[in-house]
N, C-alpha and C positions, 0 to 999 in steps of 0.2 A: 161312234168310229170317229178317230182320232186320223185328221191331217196334217199333210208336213211337208216342208219344203223346203227342197236346200240348194242350195247357193242358182235359180230354178235363174234361168235367159232368153232372152225371146227376140230375136232379129229381126226384121224387111230390111233386101238392099235392094236401093232402085239404082239405074244405072251405078256410080263410082260413088255416093252417097249407104248410110248404115243407121238404119234409125237401132237404139232400143226402145225400146217398149214395155221388158220386164228384164232385170239387171240387178242382177245377183243374189237376187235378196232368198233369205234365211224368216220362214215364218211359219211358227203353229198353232193351228186356231184350234179357241181357249172357247168350252159353252156351247151351244146346239146353233143358238144365231148368231151370223157377225153383220155386217153390212162395211162394201166398200164400195168409197167418196172419191165424188178429185171433181175436177172438170174434164169435159169431154177433150176425148182423143189425148189422157194424159194414160191408156192402156189396158184401166179397165178390168173392160170388159175380155179382151186380151188376157189376162191372170185367172178373170174363173174358167177362159177358154178350153188356157192349160190346166184348173184346177183338173177340171170337168172331161178332161183328155176330147179333149175335139181339134189339139193342135198342141205338134209337139213344139217339145225346150229346141234348143241350139243348141244348148246345155244345161245340168243339172237335175236335178230330181223331185219327182214327187211320189210321198208313204200315203199310202194308207194302210191304217194298225200296223205299223212298220214293213207293212209293208210292201216294197221300192217296184207300183202300177206302167212307170213311165220304165223300167226292161226290158218291162212284156214285148210279148206280138202283138202287130196290129190284128190280127184274130182274137188272145188274150184280153186287149183294150177294149175289141167293142165286145164284148160278153160280157165283158167286167162291164161295163159301163150298162148294157140293156138284165144287170144284176143288181147293183147298184146302184148306180147316181138319171136322176132326173133332174131336164134342161127346162126353162123357163123361159120365150123367147120373147126378145123386145117384143118382135113381129112378130109375133106370134106362130109361124109358119107349118099353116095347117093347107091339107090339100084343099082346094077351089072341086077340082074333080067329085072329091071325099063329102061324104052328107057326114055329124057331127061327128055321132058311133064311128061308123069308122073308120078317125082320124084321133080318139082315143083309143082304138081300140088298136090300132098302130104301134100301143109303145108298149104292147101286150108280145111275152114269147108263150108259146103252148097254147091249152086251152085256160079262157083269157077266169076269171073269178067274177060271173054276174049278180051278187050276193054285193060284193063290195065297187063293183062298178054301181050297182043301181042304191047301193050307201052315200056316195060320192057324185055322184051328178043328183040323183035330191038336197043333196049340203049342200052342191053352190047354184043350184036355183037352176041345172041349164036337162030338165024336164021335158019341158017343153021344143025345145031347139037343133033334139039330137036327130030325126030326121031330115034334119035343114042344110040344107052347102054353108062353106064360111063366109060366103058375099053375101046370107042374106042375113049376118046378124046386125049385132051390135057389139062392139071393139070388146068392154064388159062381157059381153056373149064368148068373145072367140079364145080373148083370156080365159076367162072360166075353164073350157075345153080345155083348151093349154093346157093350164092348172090341172087340172083331169085329167089329162092323160100323161103327163109328166109324175103323178101320186099311179095314177093304177098299178104299176109295178110293185108295187108299196117298197120305197128306195131308204135305201140308207145317205145317202148322200141329195139336199133338191136345192138348184140351181139357177136363181130366177137373175137375168138379165133385165135390168130396167123395168122387172111387170109391170106401172105401171107409166110408162112412159108414155105412152098414150094416149091415154086415159083424166075423165074430169076426172075434178077436184075428191065431188062426192064416191063413182065407182074406185079411187087410187084408193080412201080410205074403204071401201066394204073390201075390196083382194084381200089387204094388207091386212085387215082383221085379218079373211078368213086362212089366210096365212097362215098368218100366227096361232089362229084357235089352232087348227091338224099341227103343226108342228108339236103343238102341246099334246094327242090326237096318237100323233104316233110315233115323234122320239128321232123325228131322221132328221139329220143337221144343217138350219139351212143358210146359204151365203149365199147372200143377193149384192149389187151391184146399187146404184144408184145418185143421183145429186138433190134429191128435194132430201130437202133438211128436216120435213116433217116427221118424216120416215124414218129418219135416222137412232134417231131416240128411242127408240119399239128396243133392241138391238142391243144385246147384251152384251157383247164385240164391236168396235170401231176402225175398221181398219181407211186411218187415212190416205190417200196415195196423188200422187206426181211425179210426172217424168218417169215412168220404172222405176218408181222404187217410195216403200213404206217412208214413207213422214213420220207414222206416229199410229200408233193402237191404242187404245181404254176399255177396258173391262171390268 
């Protein structure tokens, strides 16, 4: 799926100050794997949230396959997210009152494909934690549950916000290897945010982001 943004702007206002975290960005994503890198607080996550329709821009357009999704109604955007976008959050965003199986199936609209569910949980080695709640498993296991939840609906686009930010080096490497292996198998567009320079070299395209603008990109 082709992803493009035009004159994208996102501002936050506090008292008499306006902070521009996405500043008139024009960009077309090329390739299947893209990483957005930059210092903490530079606006990377906000940019990712705009692409994923989790936040509304102050102005500008977001296109998927030349369809302007930023002009959709709120309901139509929710439907588009449900059918096309998977999101992996840095803080996992799992619900502690539900077990891991229930957390994963929250990402499904309609009847789940349990054969695909079984394939994913085996591939990510979390069969043994499905009946446990998130507060009973490790950080690495939580991230794997979050990945399955994002992939279970077979998204065209997978967005990952610092997907290994809370993990140790060994687990981080395992999670990234899984994401790239699954991307090759299922063909989704992967757009990730990271400050981990070791991960940057894994991606086809690299966006260097600072103070609301793209400094440069390498493809």
